[in-house]
DRENTORLUM-241614 format. One record per residue: residue number from 1; residue in one letter; x, y, z of N, C-alpha, C, O in turn. Coordinates in steps of 0.02 Angstrom, whole numbers. Layout:
[rec NUM,"A",[X,Y,Z],[X,Y,Z],[X,Y,Z],[X,Y,Z]]
...
//
This chain:
[rec 1,"M",[5023,6667,5520],[5028,6634,5580],[4994,6536,5547],[4957,6512,5504]]
[rec 2,"V",[5018,6523,5577],[5004,6445,5505],[4942,6400,5561],[4929,6393,5621]]
[rec 3,"E",[4920,6379,5500],[4850,6372,5497],[4838,6276,5501],[4838,6234,5455]]
[rec 4,"I",[4831,6268,5573],[4811,6206,5564],[4751,6152,5537],[4703,6157,5575]]
[rec 5,"V",[4741,6114,5497],[4672,6094,5494],[4685,6016,5516],[4741,5991,5510]]
[rec 6,"K",[4601,5963,5556],[4606,5906,5564],[4535,5900,5511],[4499,5940,5481]]
[rec 7,"G",[4539,5834,5519],[4479,5814,5454],[4444,5765,5488],[4442,5704,5479]]
[rec 8,"F",[4420,5798,5524],[4359,5757,5557],[4288,5785,5522],[4241,5745,5523]]
[rec 9,"E",[4274,5862,5486],[4218,5884,5439],[4228,5824,5408],[4198,5775,5430]]
[rec 10,"L",[4281,5814,5339],[4286,5796,5290],[4276,5710,5306],[4251,5679,5259]]
[rec 11,"A",[4284,5691,5335],[4288,5621,5372],[4200,5606,5367],[4176,5562,5331]]
[rec 12,"R",[4168,5643,5402],[4070,5651,5410],[4048,5638,5347],[4007,5594,5336]]
[rec 13,"R",[4082,5684,5288],[4061,5697,5242],[4076,5644,5187],[4042,5637,5136]]
[rec 14,"I",[4125,5609,5204],[4121,5517,5160],[4077,5484,5219],[4040,5440,5196]]
[rec 15,"D",[4070,5492,5282],[4037,5444,5323],[3934,5440,5287],[3883,5405,5286]]
[rec 16,"C",[3961,5495,5267],[3836,5496,5244],[3854,5475,5177],[3804,5446,5155]]
[rec 17,"E",[3895,5477,5138],[3925,5436,5062],[3907,5359,5063],[3865,5331,5027]]
[rec 18,"T",[3957,5323,5126],[3935,5263,5156],[3896,5237,5185],[3894,5176,5192]]
[rec 19,"A",[3849,5285,5213],[3800,5281,5228],[3750,5280,5176],[3715,5234,5197]]
[rec 20,"A",[3726,5297,5131],[3691,5298,5086],[3712,5225,5044],[3663,5188,5034]]
[rec 21,"Q",[3762,5205,5025],[3774,5142,5001],[3787,5090,5027],[3818,5050,4992]]
[rec 22,"I",[3773,5074,5090],[3773,5042,5132],[3705,5024,5153],[3690,4975,5186]]
[rec 23,"A",[3662,5073,5129],[3577,5068,5127],[3562,5040,5068],[3530,4987,5070]]
[rec 24,"A",[3581,5070,5001],[3565,5034,4964],[3593,4955,4948],[3552,4913,4927]]
[rec 25,"L",[3647,4941,4957],[3698,4874,4951],[3620,4819,5006],[3601,4767,4978]]
[rec 26,"G",[3592,4835,5063],[3513,4797,5093],[3569,4751,5145],[3539,4709,5178]]
[rec 27,"R",[3635,4753,5156],[3644,4704,5196],[3706,4756,5268],[3732,4811,5263]]
[rec 28,"A",[3708,4734,5292],[3782,4750,5323],[3827,4731,5288],[3820,4671,5277]]
[rec 29,"P",[3893,4763,5254],[3969,4713,5227],[3977,4684,5303],[3946,4696,5355]]
[rec 30,"R",[4027,4645,5290],[4069,4615,5340],[4149,4582,5299],[4170,4551,5251]]
[rec 31,"C",[4171,4621,5371],[4243,4625,5359],[4289,4599,5421],[4270,4622,5475]]
[rec 32,"H",[4357,4546,5424],[4400,4547,5443],[4440,4569,5451],[4477,4582,5403]]
[rec 33,"V",[4461,4592,5528],[4546,4624,5526],[4597,4584,5566],[4576,4559,5618]]
[rec 34,"L",[4656,4576,5553],[4677,4513,5576],[4760,4569,5588],[4802,4597,5553]]
[rec 35,"I",[4744,4559,5661],[4818,4601,5715],[4869,4537,5757],[4865,4477,5770]]
[rec 36,"E",[4909,4583,5765],[4939,4571,5808],[4903,4586,5895],[4892,4645,5911]]
[rec 37,"P",[4894,4552,5926],[4861,4595,5991],[4922,4632,6017],[4915,4691,6032]]
[rec 38,"E",[4999,4593,6026],[5021,4635,6069],[5054,4679,6077],[5095,4699,6119]]
[rec 39,"N",[5012,4709,5991],[5059,4759,5976],[5017,4840,5975],[4980,4854,5928]]
[rec 40,"P",[5025,4873,6014],[5000,4943,6056],[4970,4971,5968],[4912,4972,5947]]
[rec 41,"G",[5026,4987,5935],[4978,5028,5885],[4907,5004,5844],[4853,5032,5835]]
[rec 42,"Q",[4943,4926,5820],[4882,4882,5784],[4821,4891,5824],[4773,4920,5799]]
[rec 43,"A",[4819,4863,5901],[4764,4858,5915],[4721,4937,5944],[4659,4938,5947]]
[rec 44,"A",[4754,4984,5958],[4726,5056,5932],[4706,5055,5888],[4649,5078,5883]]
[rec 45,"Y",[4731,5036,5841],[4698,5080,5739],[4650,5012,5743],[4599,5030,5713]]
[rec 46,"A",[4640,4954,5761],[4604,4905,5764],[4543,4952,5789],[4504,4976,5748]]
[rec 47,"A",[4535,4964,5857],[4477,5020,5898],[4484,5028,5868],[4466,4991,5822]]
[rec 48,"R",[4523,5092,5854],[4478,5152,5789],[4394,5143,5730],[4340,5171,5720]]
[rec 49,"L",[4442,5073,5703],[4409,5057,5660],[4356,5039,5694],[4307,5075,5690]]
[rec 50,"G",[4354,4986,5731],[4297,4924,5782],[4235,5009,5783],[4178,5001,5762]]
[rec 51,"T",[4256,5076,5806],[4234,5121,5821],[4166,5134,5749],[4105,5127,5750]]
[rec 52,"A",[4206,5153,5700],[4202,5166,5649],[4156,5140,5620],[4104,5162,5595]]
[rec 53,"A",[4187,5067,5625],[4122,5023,5568],[4058,5042,5605],[4011,5076,5584]]
[rec 54,"A",[4072,4998,5693],[4010,5021,5716],[3957,5075,5713],[3898,5062,5727]]
[rec 55,"A",[3972,5116,5700],[3929,5188,5674],[3904,5170,5602],[3845,5162,5586]]
[rec 56,"L",[3945,5164,5570],[3891,5155,5494],[3847,5088,5485],[3800,5089,5446]]
[rec 57,"G",[3865,5022,5527],[3840,4951,5525],[3888,4933,5478],[3866,4900,5430]]
[rec 58,"I",[3927,4941,5478],[3968,4889,5464],[4008,4828,5497],[4060,4845,5526]]
[rec 59,"E",[3987,4737,5498],[4002,4704,5528],[4077,4708,5537],[4104,4718,5483]]
[rec 60,"L",[4128,4705,5598],[4187,4727,5574],[4219,4643,5649],[4209,4648,5710]]
[rec 61,"Q",[4247,4593,5622],[4284,4553,5672],[4361,4531,5661],[4399,4513,5617]]
[rec 62,"T",[4358,4546,5734],[4456,4556,5721],[4484,4485,5773],[4461,4467,5827]]
[rec 63,"E",[4546,4455,5730],[4588,4424,5747],[4630,4395,5731],[4635,4372,5674]]
[rec 64,"A",[4681,4388,5787],[4753,4381,5793],[4773,4356,5729],[4730,4337,5690]]
[rec 65,"Y",[4836,4355,5711],[4880,4329,5669],[4905,4240,5712],[4889,4217,5767]]
[rec 66,"A",[4922,4230,5690],[4923,4140,5699],[5019,4162,5730],[5055,4213,5726]]
[rec 67,"D",[5027,4105,5754],[5095,4106,5781],[5148,4081,5741],[5206,4100,5745]]
[rec 68,"D",[5118,4023,5690],[5155,3983,5670],[5140,4038,5564],[5089,4065,5544]]
[rec 69,"P",[5204,4031,5531],[5187,4090,5481],[5138,4035,5433],[5087,4058,5407]]
[rec 70,"G",[5153,3977,5425],[5137,3925,5405],[5075,3913,5399],[5047,3876,5358]]
[rec 71,"D",[5038,3963,5466],[4947,3930,5479],[4922,4033,5492],[4875,4058,5522]]
[rec 72,"T",[4965,4055,5465],[4945,4136,5451],[4946,4132,5379],[4923,4184,5355]]
[rec 73,"L",[4961,4097,5342],[4958,4100,5272],[4892,4050,5248],[4860,4061,5197]]
[rec 74,"E",[4881,4003,5285],[4819,3937,5287],[4767,4006,5300],[4715,4023,5272]]
[rec 75,"R",[4804,4037,5354],[4725,4094,5371],[4711,4108,5324],[4683,4067,5288]]
[rec 76,"L",[4720,4153,5309],[4741,4193,5238],[4722,4174,5174],[4717,4217,5130]]
[rec 77,"R",[4713,4128,5165],[4694,4088,5101],[4642,4075,5096],[4607,4089,5047]]
[rec 78,"R",[4612,4021,5180],[4540,4068,5212],[4487,4083,5187],[4440,4059,5155]]
[rec 79,"L",[4514,4152,5222],[4497,4181,5218],[4488,4211,5144],[4439,4247,5132]]
[rec 80,"G",[4514,4203,5116],[4512,4238,5035],[4456,4211,5031],[4404,4244,5035]]
[rec 81,"A",[4457,4138,5019],[4407,4112,4981],[4320,4127,5008],[4271,4129,4970]]
[rec 82,"A",[4320,4137,5091],[4250,4151,5096],[4213,4172,5079],[4215,4234,5077]]
[rec 83,"R",[4161,4143,5059],[4106,4202,5014],[4045,4204,5075],[3987,4187,5061]]
[rec 84,"D",[4066,4230,5146],[4015,4248,5170],[4067,4322,5215],[4048,4346,5268]]
[rec 85,"I",[4136,4348,5177],[4145,4393,5190],[4196,4418,5163],[4251,4390,5154]]
[rec 86,"D",[4171,4500,5141],[4174,4550,5108],[4272,4577,5098],[4319,4582,5058]]
[rec 87,"A",[4256,4584,5154],[4358,4625,5136],[4376,4570,5196],[4348,4521,5221]]
[rec 88,"V",[4443,4611,5205],[4478,4578,5246],[4532,4628,5267],[4565,4643,5217]]
[rec 89,"I",[4552,4655,5316],[4601,4707,5339],[4671,4672,5379],[4666,4643,5433]]
[rec 90,"T",[4729,4678,5345],[4796,4636,5357],[4838,4711,5424],[4855,4765,5401]]
[rec 91,"L",[4843,4703,5464],[4865,4779,5490],[4929,4751,5490],[4947,4692,5494]]
[rec 92,"Y",[4966,4809,5483],[5039,4803,5497],[5094,4823,5533],[5095,4883,5545]]
[rec 93,"P",[5156,4780,5563],[5189,4765,5534],[5176,4703,5525],[5161,4668,5572]]
[rec 94,"L",[5182,4676,5452],[5139,4589,5483],[5192,4551,5489],[5251,4565,5475]]
[rec 95,"P",[5163,4490,5519],[5207,4445,5568],[5269,4420,5493],[5253,4410,5434]]
[rec 96,"P",[5349,4416,5531],[5411,4373,5489],[5390,4354,5483],[5352,4329,5524]]
[rec 97,"G",[5392,4337,5394],[5432,4308,5329],[5350,4307,5279],[5335,4266,5235]]
[rec 98,"L",[5325,4342,5294],[5256,4351,5265],[5256,4442,5232],[5238,4485,5273]]
[rec 99,"A",[5276,4466,5158],[5261,4515,5126],[5201,4523,5131],[5162,4483,5157]]
[rec 100,"A",[5179,4602,5095],[5110,4614,5098],[5086,4609,5036],[5029,4594,5018]]
[rec 101,"E",[5128,4622,5006],[5109,4597,4922],[5087,4519,4918],[5047,4499,4875]]
[rec 102,"D",[5117,4479,4964],[5088,4401,4952],[5040,4400,4992],[4991,4370,4971]]
[rec 103,"A",[5036,4424,5048],[4961,4426,5095],[4883,4459,5009],[4833,4435,4983]]
[rec 104,"A",[4906,4494,5006],[4848,4524,4980],[4830,4486,4910],[4780,4503,4878]]
[rec 105,"V",[4878,4424,4886],[4875,4399,4838],[4846,4332,4858],[4838,4295,4809]]
[rec 106,"L",[4828,4302,4923],[4800,4261,4953],[4730,4280,4957],[4680,4247,4941]]
[rec 107,"L",[4735,4345,4982],[4641,4364,4982],[4613,4375,4952],[4556,4389,4970]]
[rec 108,"G",[4631,4377,4870],[4614,4375,4823],[4591,4464,4806],[4555,4492,4848]]
[rec 109,"A",[4611,4498,4755],[4562,4568,4728],[4521,4590,4766],[4527,4642,4798]]
[rec 110,"G",[4452,4535,4767],[4400,4568,4808],[4402,4576,4861],[4373,4627,4881]]
[rec 111,"H",[4435,4532,4911],[4438,4548,4982],[4463,4595,5003],[4443,4622,5055]]
[rec 112,"D",[4547,4634,4944],[4589,4693,4964],[4556,4759,4973],[4519,4789,4934]]
[rec 113,"V",[4577,4776,5033],[4535,4865,5032],[4584,4882,5072],[4573,4901,5129]]
[rec 114,"D",[4652,4876,5043],[4724,4903,5054],[4745,4911,4982],[4804,4929,4980]]
[rec 115,"G",[4716,4903,4920],[4757,4906,4876],[4815,4887,4835],[4841,4918,4788]]
[rec 116,"L",[4832,4821,4865],[4918,4822,4864],[4882,4754,4796],[4902,4753,4738]]
[rec 117,"H",[4827,4702,4825],[4833,4668,4742],[4868,4683,4681],[4859,4742,4665]]
[rec 118,"P",[4898,4656,4647],[4919,4644,4593],[4846,4704,4550],[4835,4764,4546]]
[rec 119,"E",[4814,4642,4526],[4741,4673,4511],[4729,4755,4498],[4722,4794,4451]]
[rec 120,"N",[4734,4756,4600],[4694,4820,4604],[4751,4899,4613],[4730,4957,4614]]
[rec 121,"A",[4833,4874,4619],[4857,4904,4577],[4878,4911,4512],[4914,4956,4490]]
[rec 122,"G",[4864,4884,4494],[4881,4908,4419],[4823,4936,4386],[4847,4965,4337]]
[rec 123,"R",[4781,4942,4386],[4712,4976,4395],[4743,5029,4374],[4767,5047,4320]]
[rec 124,"L",[4737,5065,4463],[4760,5123,4484],[4807,5132,4436],[4794,5169,4388]]
[rec 125,"A",[4869,5099,4440],[4935,5143,4384],[4900,5148,4324],[4926,5196,4296]]
[rec 126,"L",[4840,5117,4274],[4822,5142,4225],[4768,5168,4222],[4738,5161,4169]]
[rec 127,"G",[4730,5214,4286],[4685,5258,4268],[4649,5207,4259],[4631,5209,4200]]
[rec 128,"M",[4633,5174,4278],[4550,5141,4260],[4516,5144,4336],[4549,5171,4379]]
[rec 129,"P",[4456,5118,4351],[4418,5120,4412],[4447,5080,4449],[4474,5033,4420]]
[rec 130,"N",[4454,5082,4541],[4502,5049,4535],[4471,5068,4621],[4427,5110,4631]]
[rec 131,"R",[4510,5020,4687],[4497,5030,4740],[4585,5038,4775],[4628,4995,4782]]
[rec 132,"P",[4588,5126,4795],[4657,5132,4813],[4657,5124,4895],[4610,5116,4933]]
[rec 133,"P",[4724,5130,4907],[4738,5121,4943],[4713,5177,5010],[4720,5236,4998]]
[rec 134,"A",[4693,5164,5058],[4635,5208,5102],[4697,5308,5110],[4687,5364,5087]]
[rec 135,"T",[4751,5282,5150],[4782,5328,5155],[4807,5401,5114],[4821,5460,5129]]
[rec 136,"A",[4801,5341,5032],[4832,5360,4990],[4774,5379,4951],[4798,5385,4894]]
[rec 137,"L",[4700,5394,4945],[4653,5437,4934],[4603,5483,4984],[4560,5526,4973]]
[rec 138,"A",[4642,5443,5062],[4622,5504,5094],[4661,5576,5100],[4632,5623,5127]]
[rec 139,"C",[4724,5580,5075],[4767,5627,5036],[4749,5651,5005],[4749,5711,5018]]
[rec 140,"K",[4725,5636,4953],[4678,5673,4878],[4615,5697,4904],[4600,5756,4898]]
[rec 141,"L",[4594,5672,4920],[4508,5708,4945],[4525,5762,4998],[4494,5815,4988]]
[rec 142,"L",[4565,5763,5053],[4591,5812,5082],[4629,5861,5020],[4609,5918,5009]]
[rec 143,"A",[4672,5837,4991],[4710,5903,4975],[4641,5930,4916],[4635,5991,4925]]
[rec 144,"E",[4604,5913,4876],[4539,5948,4861],[4493,5973,4887],[4448,5999,4854]]
[rec 145,"A",[4494,5972,4970],[4448,5991,5028],[4481,6055,5039],[4447,6101,5062]]
[rec 146,"L",[4553,6065,5025],[4572,6116,5034],[4637,6164,4975],[4669,6215,4985]]
[rec 147,"A",[4636,6133,4936],[4652,6158,4886],[4582,6165,4823],[4596,6194,4771]]
[rec 148,"G",[4545,6151,4827],[4491,6150,4782],[4527,6117,4701],[4580,6092,4717]]
[rec 149,"D",[4521,6112,4650],[4529,6099,4614],[4605,6065,4568],[4638,6102,4532]]
[rec 150,"L",[4615,6027,4574],[4698,6001,4578],[4740,6003,4525],[4801,5997,4530]]
[rec 151,"R",[4702,6014,4460],[4703,6049,4394],[4794,6051,4382],[4777,6104,4408]]
[rec 152,"G",[4859,6048,4372],[4904,6075,4371],[4930,6128,4415],[4967,6176,4402]]
[rec 153,"R",[4897,6105,4484],[4951,6096,4532],[5020,6089,4550],[5041,6033,4535]]
[rec 154,"D",[5079,6141,4587],[5125,6071,4588],[5111,6053,4643],[5077,6088,4681]]
[rec 155,"I",[5134,5990,4660],[5131,5935,4716],[5176,5911,4710],[5202,5892,4657]]
[rec 156,"V",[5205,5905,4786],[5281,5842,4788],[5274,5815,4847],[5278,5839,4904]]
[rec 157,"L",[5259,5744,4821],[5272,5705,4877],[5318,5670,4922],[5330,5621,4887]]
[rec 158,"V",[5345,5664,4967],[5387,5630,5016],[5396,5577,5024],[5341,5553,5034]]
[rec 159,"G",[5441,5529,5026],[5415,5448,5026],[5371,5444,4974],[5340,5487,4942]]
[rec 160,"A",[5376,5379,4971],[5362,5353,4883],[5347,5278,4926],[5368,5249,4877]]
[rec 161,"S",[5331,5228,4969],[5301,5191,4985],[5241,5174,4933],[5217,5214,4893]]
[rec 162,"R",[5218,5089,4944],[5166,5094,4913],[5090,5089,4958],[5049,5048,4939]]
[rec 163,"I",[5078,5122,5003],[5053,5142,5024],[5003,5224,5029],[4946,5247,5030]]
[rec 164,"V",[5077,5241,5032],[5045,5310,5001],[5076,5342,4953],[5044,5353,4902]]
[rec 165,"G",[5142,5363,4956],[5182,5386,4904],[5165,5369,4821],[5130,5407,4787]]
[rec 166,"R",[5196,5303,4796],[5135,5273,4728],[5083,5290,4726],[5068,5339,4694]]
[rec 167,"P",[5046,5260,4756],[4969,5284,4753],[4940,5337,4730],[4900,5346,4684]]
[rec 168,"L",[4970,5380,4775],[4949,5452,4759],[4963,5485,4736],[4939,5541,4744]]
[rec 169,"A",[5028,5470,4678],[5075,5503,4636],[5039,5502,4587],[5035,5555,4555]]
[rec 170,"N",[4982,5420,4553],[4924,5413,4505],[4871,5437,4536],[4837,5468,4495]]
[rec 171,"L",[4838,5438,4608],[4760,5464,4621],[4791,5565,4584],[4759,5611,4560]]
[rec 172,"L",[4828,5559,4592],[4828,5666,4588],[4884,5658,4511],[4921,5706,4499]]
[rec 173,"L",[4884,5618,4481],[4904,5632,4373],[4861,5610,4365],[4847,5619,4305]]
[rec 174,"D",[4805,5570,4400],[4745,5565,4381],[4674,5658,4355],[4625,5680,4325]]
[rec 175,"A",[4730,5668,4401],[4660,5722,4432],[4706,5770,4390],[4670,5818,4377]]
[rec 176,"E",[4761,5778,4365],[4781,5816,4323],[4848,5876,4336],[4884,5919,4311]]
[rec 177,"A",[4829,5835,4402],[4938,5864,4454],[4978,5858,4406],[4975,5819,4358]]
[rec 178,"T",[5032,5914,4427],[5098,5911,4416],[5130,5871,4460],[5144,5899,4513]]
[rec 179,"V",[5148,5802,4456],[5154,5768,4532],[5263,5788,4524],[5293,5802,4473]]
[rec 180,"T",[5290,5780,4589],[5365,5756,4585],[5389,5732,4656],[5414,5763,4703]]
[rec 181,"L",[5373,5669,4645],[5408,5604,4703],[5446,5593,4718],[5491,5560,4693]]
[rec 182,"T",[5441,5624,4781],[5559,5615,4830],[5537,5566,4855],[5478,5548,4861]]
[rec 183,"H",[5583,5543,4870],[5618,5484,4928],[5661,5486,4952],[5680,5543,4963]]
[rec 184,"A",[5696,5441,4971],[5740,5459,5044],[5821,5452,4990],[5876,5460,5017]]
[rec 185,"A",[5816,5439,4927],[5897,5471,4889],[5895,5537,4862],[5936,5558,4822]]
[rec 186,"T",[5863,5558,4877],[5816,5632,4837],[5889,5663,4851],[5925,5644,4897]]
[rec 187,"R",[5905,5710,4811],[5968,5766,4850],[5938,5827,4846],[5904,5834,4795]]
[rec 188,"D",[5940,5884,4890],[5929,5928,4904],[5854,5922,4896],[5831,5927,4839]]
[rec 189,"L",[5812,5910,4950],[5757,5900,4956],[5693,5953,4937],[5641,5946,4904]]
[rec 190,"A",[5732,6023,4985],[5705,6086,4996],[5682,6109,4928],[5631,6139,4912]]
[rec 191,"S",[5736,6085,4892],[5763,6139,4807],[5653,6115,4773],[5613,6158,4756]]
[rec 192,"H",[5642,6057,4775],[5590,6022,4761],[5530,6047,4796],[5483,6066,4761]]
[rec 193,"T",[5526,6050,4875],[5447,6052,4923],[5462,6140,4908],[5409,6172,4905]]
[rec 194,"L",[5525,6183,4899],[5505,6234,4930],[5478,6285,4844],[5480,6346,4837]]
[rec 195,"R",[5456,6234,4793],[5410,6278,4727],[5330,6238,4743],[5284,6269,4716]]
[rec 196,"A",[5312,6185,4776],[5253,6163,4766],[5197,6183,4785],[5203,6224,4831]]
[rec 197,"D",[5152,6175,4773],[5079,6228,4802],[5054,6174,4875],[5034,6183,4933]]
[rec 198,"I",[5067,6118,4830],[5054,6079,4886],[5119,6004,4896],[5153,5974,4855]]
[rec 199,"V",[5108,5999,4980],[5187,5955,4984],[5120,5897,5039],[5072,5913,5076]]
[rec 200,"V",[5154,5818,5016],[5130,5785,5066],[5194,5730,5075],[5224,5692,5038]]
[rec 201,"T",[5200,5756,5184],[5275,5718,5193],[5242,5653,5217],[5184,5652,5239]]
[rec 202,"A",[5275,5605,5213],[5244,5524,5228],[5310,5475,5237],[5315,5414,5228]]
[rec 203,"A",[5381,5543,5269],[5439,5494,5260],[5450,5477,5342],[5503,5446,5348]]
[rec 204,"G",[5431,5483,5380],[5421,5443,5464],[5479,5475,5486],[5519,5428,5493]]
[rec 205,"V",[5516,5542,5506],[5553,5555,5500],[5541,5619,5561],[5548,5672,5530]]
[rec 206,"A",[5536,5625,5587],[5499,5684,5623],[5575,5762,5638],[5634,5751,5653]]
[rec 207,"G",[5557,5798,5632],[5589,5883,5588],[5612,5876,5501],[5641,5915,5463]]
[rec 208,"L",[5590,5823,5493],[5628,5824,5428],[5624,5883,5393],[5672,5897,5358]]
[rec 209,"M",[5572,5925,5393],[5542,6000,5329],[5554,6027,5411],[5552,5999,5466]]
[rec 210,"G",[5566,6094,5387],[5585,6155,5427],[5528,6197,5385],[5483,6176,5348]]
[rec 211,"A",[5554,6292,5411],[5553,6337,5352],[5580,6339,5299],[5549,6348,5247]]
[rec 212,"D",[5641,6331,5302],[5685,6328,5229],[5640,6295,5199],[5612,6347,5184]]
[rec 213,"H",[5602,6249,5173],[5585,6188,5121],[5490,6219,5120],[5448,6189,5087]]
[rec 214,"L",[5478,6266,5154],[5400,6272,5121],[5400,6326,5118],[5430,6361,5158]]
[rec 215,"R",[5349,6357,5049],[5355,6415,5036],[5261,6468,5063],[5203,6450,5054]]
[rec 216,"D",[5286,6527,5095],[5199,6545,5101],[5145,6542,5059],[5144,6558,5000]]
[rec 217,"G",[5091,6515,5100],[5025,6511,5056],[5034,6415,5061],[4982,6383,5067]]
[rec 218,"A",[5099,6381,5057],[5091,6344,5042],[5046,6283,5098],[5050,6289,5159]]
[rec 219,"I",[5003,6225,5064],[4980,6173,5113],[5001,6109,5104],[5019,6090,5048]]
[rec 220,"V",[5002,6071,5153],[5038,6017,5178],[5008,5983,5216],[4963,6001,5254]]
[rec 221,"L",[5039,5911,5208],[4976,5847,5218],[5039,5804,5253],[5082,5775,5221]]
[rec 222,"D",[5033,5807,5332],[5087,5764,5359],[5053,5730,5394],[5020,5745,5444]]
[rec 223,"V",[5068,5649,5349],[5060,5607,5336],[5093,5561,5407],[5068,5510,5431]]
[rec 224,"A",[5148,5592,5427],[5193,5529,5459],[5164,5542,5517],[5130,5592,5527]]
[rec 225,"I",[5185,5470,5585],[5183,5488,5644],[5219,5485,5682],[5182,5458,5722]]
[rec 226,"N",[5258,5489,5705],[5320,5490,5735],[5293,5505,5848],[5245,5526,5880]]
[rec 227,"R",[5328,5492,5855],[5324,5489,5918],[5396,5534,5941],[5450,5511,5923]]
[rec 228,"G",[5394,5579,5968],[5417,5626,6003],[5446,5632,6069],[5456,5576,6092]]
[rec 229,"A",[5465,5685,6114],[5479,5690,6188],[5375,5706,6212],[5335,5676,6248]]
[rec 230,"D",[5370,5768,6169],[5290,5797,6191],[5251,5753,6170],[5194,5776,6174]]
[rec 231,"G",[5250,5672,6137],[5199,5680,6096],[5185,5644,6018],[5233,5607,6006]]
[rec 232,"L",[5146,5643,5972],[5155,5619,5913],[5147,5682,5862],[5105,5725,5849]]
[rec 233,"V",[5200,5667,5845],[5237,5725,5749],[5264,5694,5710],[5299,5645,5697]]
[rec 234,"G",[5229,5753,5685],[5226,5709,5600],[5326,5727,5566],[5380,5724,5597]]
[rec 235,"D",[5313,5741,5508],[5402,5762,5480],[5403,5834,5475],[5459,5853,5458]]
[rec 236,"V",[5344,5901,5486],[5376,5944,5481],[5383,5983,5562],[5338,5981,5604]]
[rec 237,"D",[5426,6004,5568],[5452,6050,5631],[5385,6102,5646],[5396,6149,5607]]
[rec 238,"L",[5344,6113,5669],[5271,6132,5691],[5313,6227,5702],[5293,6279,5675]]
[rec 239,"S",[5368,6218,5749],[5379,6263,5773],[5416,6321,5735],[5407,6381,5743]]
[rec 240,"A",[5464,6287,5688],[5514,6319,5646],[5477,6362,5592],[5502,6412,5566]]
[rec 241,"I",[5388,6328,5571],[5349,6376,5541],[5292,6406,5588],[5251,6446,5564]]
[rec 242,"S",[5290,6389,5645],[5233,6432,5656],[5200,6521,5653],[5144,6544,5662]]
[rec 243,"E",[5259,6549,5639],[5249,6616,5603],[5240,6614,5534],[5245,6669,5506]]
[rec 244,"R",[5228,6569,5502],[5203,6560,5410],[5137,6565,5412],[5092,6553,5452]]
[rec 245,"P",[5144,6590,5351],[5062,6590,5335],[5064,6534,5294],[5071,6540,5233]]
[rec 246,"I",[5059,6473,5325],[5073,6394,5272],[4995,6368,5336],[4982,6379,5395]]
[rec 247,"T",[4963,6332,5281],[4915,6276,5294],[4935,6196,5298],[4961,6156,5258]]
[rec 248,"I",[4898,6189,5397],[4968,6095,5407],[4904,6052,5420],[4848,6069,5438]]
[rec 249,"T",[4920,6014,5409],[4848,5967,5443],[4888,5936,5503],[4949,5924,5504]]
[rec 250,"H",[4834,5923,5562],[4848,5877,5606],[4887,5831,5620],[4883,5781,5584]]
[rec 251,"V",[4923,5832,5661],[4953,5756,5678],[4929,5728,5764],[4949,5759,5813]]
[rec 252,"P",[4888,5671,5768],[4864,5654,5705],[4794,5614,5675],[4771,5559,5662]]
[rec 253,"D",[4778,5686,5673],[4673,5692,5677],[4673,5762,5606],[4636,5810,5602]]
[rec 254,"G",[4715,5746,5571],[4733,5775,5509],[4687,5726,5447],[4627,5721,5432]]
[rec 255,"V",[4757,5692,5419],[4734,5625,5376],[4696,5576,5408],[4650,5551,5375]]
[rec 256,"G",[4710,5549,5488],[4694,5518,5512],[4632,5498,5485],[4619,5445,5456]]
[rec 257,"P",[4587,5553,5499],[4520,5528,5516],[4465,5528,5446],[4404,5522,5438]]
[rec 258,"V",[4519,5537,5406],[4485,5516,5333],[4528,5472,5316],[4501,5439,5272]]
[rec 259,"T",[4572,5454,5325],[4588,5378,5313],[4523,5330,5329],[4486,5290,5302]]
[rec 260,"T",[4535,5363,5394],[4471,5293,5435],[4398,5266,5379],[4379,5211,5359]]
[rec 261,"A",[4368,5361,5363],[4336,5364,5336],[4347,5316,5230],[4301,5292,5195]]
[rec 262,"C",[4411,5319,5217],[4439,5308,5169],[4421,5222,5172],[4391,5185,5133]]
[rec 263,"M",[4452,5213,5234],[4434,5093,5230],[4352,5092,5256],[4326,5036,5255]]
[rec 264,"M",[4313,5141,5277],[4275,5089,5284],[4248,5116,5214],[4232,5080,5167]]
[rec 265,"R",[4247,5161,5215],[4221,5160,5103],[4245,5097,5066],[4212,5070,5022]]
[rec 266,"N",[4293,5079,5085],[4340,5031,5024],[4339,4964,5052],[4377,4918,5036]]
[rec 267,"I",[4276,4959,5110],[4256,4879,5135],[4181,4901,5090],[4188,4886,5031]]
[rec 268,"V",[4120,4928,5104],[4090,4928,5087],[4073,4941,4993],[4020,4926,4964]]
[rec 269,"E",[4115,4961,4971],[4149,4962,4897],[4176,4865,4886],[4141,4835,4846]]
[rec 270,"A",[4225,4828,4916],[4187,4767,4919],[4140,4734,4921],[4138,4687,4882]]
[rec 271,"A",[4100,4742,4954],[4030,4739,4972],[3990,4733,4909],[3956,4690,4881]]
[rec 272,"R",[4006,4788,4900],[3958,4812,4848],[3974,4757,4764],[3941,4767,4713]]
//
């Protein structure tokens, strides 16, 4: 039978480490979150961040993106230059006309907790001490929690985004895993995923993967959150693998709680 895993216990362990770092810091880390209030997804995620921050003693302040793109750029410059702020989170999608990498550059490497500033992304690519995107870090930590040492493991990533696939590939390479990165143009996806010990899928396509894509004993981290007829679903068709000995993360309570914990960790790292 398929085993569905939630990430709350791992998130609690990460939060305990983060709380110890805050205690050593001797003050509350300060973070600003920019959101589009009319976007229900952003509002819900900001609320989850607020709850997690309050539990750890992190000061989180939420403010709306400006209506004018020029005003948003100026706000990002102001936040990037602010010495009384440790970190800034820009929720997606960003306002029209603003690219994620441009926002990260305006904020500066120190305030960037999404790992998108060229300095942070470059350090990750070079295998240097870094501050990776929270979702990528969450996947790596969850993979270790479920599979143990990743050295030599065959891991297939489905999706090559700058938030998950690409940074996660670097994190896994540093852990000496054997990594295959697939994407929208990959031919015969199943030929790659069937030989994997671990599959991480973040394509955002409901039902993309079924029984013919996964081998018995595989571990699957389903990062995608798609809206289906019966609620939120990932990329994997759970009904197709329900009788198979496969371990898969819950959507959204598998990778999700660990991602939030890693975001809190990144905020504290910025404060340190």
